[in-house]
C-alpha positions, 0 to 999 in steps of 0.5 A: 907067554907074554899074553899069559902074563898080561892076562894074569896081570889084567885078571889080578888088577880087575879082581882087586878093583871090584873086591869091594865094589858093590856095597849093600846096606840094609836099614835096621828094622824098627820094632815098636813095642807098646806097653801097658800098665795093668791098671789102664785096662780097668780105668775106662770101665770104671769111668763108664760105670760112674757116668752110668751111675750118675746118669741113672741117679738123676 
């Protein structure tokens, strides 16, 4: 009976000792969202047309 009580005591203390032992932390996932305005897609072609028009007019 003493061995059973000793085994129960050891099991109880070892389970509480390792209850929070391993802590796994994960880094939060970083999501980069790029936004563009609707006029940004038209500026470059307009500039190219202006440069082409200036080049052809000279």
